C-alpha positions, 0 to 999 in steps of 0.5 A, spaced: 852 842 809 851 835 806 845 831 808 846 824 808 840 819 806 839 812 807 841 808 800 834 807 798 833 815 799 839 818 796 841 819 789 847 815 786 854 818 788 857 820 781 864 817 781 868 819 775 875 815 774 880 820 770 885 816 767 892 818 765 893 814 759 890 808 756 892 800 757 896 797 762 895 797 770 891 803 769 886 800 765 886 794 769 885 798 775 879 802 772 875 795 770 876 792 777 874 798 780 868 799 775 866 792 777 866 793 784 861 800 783 856 796 779 850 798 784 844 803 785 849 807 790 854 809 784 854 812 777 861 811 774 864 814 768 871 813 765 874 819 762 881 821 760 885 827 764 881 834 764 876 831 760 873 828 766 872 835 769 864 836 771 858 833 774 862 828 779 861 828 786 868 824 787 874 824 782 879 818 782 885 820 779 889 814 776 896 816 775 900 822 776 898 826 770 891 826 772 892 827 779 896 833 777 891 836 772 885 835 777 889 838 783 888 845 780 881 844 781 877 845 788 874 838 787 874 831 792 879 827 789 882 820 791 889 819 787 891 812 786 898 810 782 901 816 785 908 816 788 908 819 795 913 825 794 908 827 788 902 827 792 905 831 798 908 836 793 901 837 790 898 837 797 903 843 799 901 847 792 893 846 794 894 847 802 889 853 802 883 848 800 879 844 804 876 840 799 877 832 801 883 829 798 886 823 799 891 818 796 893 810 795 901 811 794 904 808 788 910 806 793 910 801 798 912 803 805 919 803 807 919 798 812 916 793 807 921 795 802 927 794 807 924 787 809 924 785 802 932 787 801 934 783 807 930 777 806 932 777 798 939 779 799 941 777 807 948 778 805 947 785 802 951 791 807 951 797 802 945 799 799 945 804 793 940 810 791 939 815 786 935 821 786 934 828 783 932 831 789 933 828 796 926 825 798 923 826 805 923 819 806 931 818 805 932 819 813 927 814 815 930 809 810 937 810 812 935 809 819 931 802 817 938 800 814 942 802 820 938 798 824 939 792 820 947 793 819 946 796 812 949 802 810 946 807 805 950 810 799 947 816 795 948 820 789 944 826 787 943 827 779 945 834 777 949 837 771 955 836 775 954 829 776 950 826 770 946 820 771 951 815 767 957 818 771 953 817 778 951 810 776 958 808 775 960 811 781 955 808 786 955 801 783 962 801 785 961 802 793 954 798 793 952 791 794 945 792 791 941 798 787 935 800 790 930 804 786 926 810 789 920 812 785 923 818 781 921 818 773 927 823 772 932 817 773 927 811 772 923 812 765 923 808 759 929 812 756 934 810 761 931 804 765 935 799 760 941 802 760 941 802 768 939 795 768 945 793 763 950 797 767 948 794 774 948 787 770 955 788 768 957 790 774 954 784 777 950 789 782 942 786 783 937 792 782 931 791 786 925 795 783 918 798 785 914 794 780 913 787 776 915 791 770 922 792 773 922 785 774 920 783 767 925 788 764 931 785 769 931 787 776 932 781 781 926 782 785 920 787 787 915 788 792 909 792 789 901 792 789 897 789 783 891 793 780 886 789 783 889 790 790 889 797 789 882 797 786 879 793 792 883 798 797 880 804 793 873 801 793 873 801 801 875 808 801 869 810 796 865 806 801 867 811 806 866 817 803 859 815 800 857 814 808 860 820 811 863 825 806 870 824 808 876 820 805 880 817 809 888 819 810 892 818 804 895 811 805 900 806 803 897 800 799 895 794 804 896 788 800 902 786 796 905 781 792 913 779 791 916 778 784 923 775 783 927 774 776 930 767 777 934 768 771 937 774 773 939 771 780 942 765 776 946 770 772 948 773 778 950 767 782 945 769 787 941 764 791 934 767 792 928 764 795 921 764 791 916 769 791 911 766 795 916 765 801 919 772 801 912 774 801 910 770 807 917 773 811 915 780 809 908 779 811 910 778 818 914 785 819 909 789 823 
């Protein structure tokens, strides 16, 4: 049984950040979180993946690779920058353990993503998605779209229907290509071809990060590393006070990014990112 002492009596909480890879959003997150944890209450280390194991009271797994490495261990872990589907899979595989675990998902809540679709492309009626295996949230997405007079079109990628064939087929019946987090489809080796094919067909792509928008997606709703760090800090504070992590959750705060050049090339009139953000923020 854990005994919780006052801050003046307690030893610092040992926190280790396990980072999947150096640089980029992961490093920005780590630096921001480290800044927030600079007090006598915490002793913090930043390490790579499995090198992080040993001696910490709480681990922060940054990215899916680190989350997978730490999931096999019976240690308290807060996972960040992990898709909900990936975290749920890790939880199913670790169902017998009672160790505190939680997550801040990489993906945004479906309601927020669909709100962006409707705000950015009010004339869109046919929404296309690709996946390697149907995600559990697909039914919820279908319902949310139907409530807004939009129809979901989907293609599952397998040996019988390779990615390029599925993409060409799907774009033929879609007004917009909506990205679901699936690294087997959307990765460094495929994203350029997906964007070029969509562009050639004059079908906008709605991404899941600012990087997608910079690469050629029309728009995206996402949370910055700084926003995720602030949310993670609040969860760590709660763990330090109670020994319990809050339930896994979607990001609280978010940003919207728009590629104006792509909008012009596709002859689309789209409001600026600030106005889209304000409209989405009003969605319950």
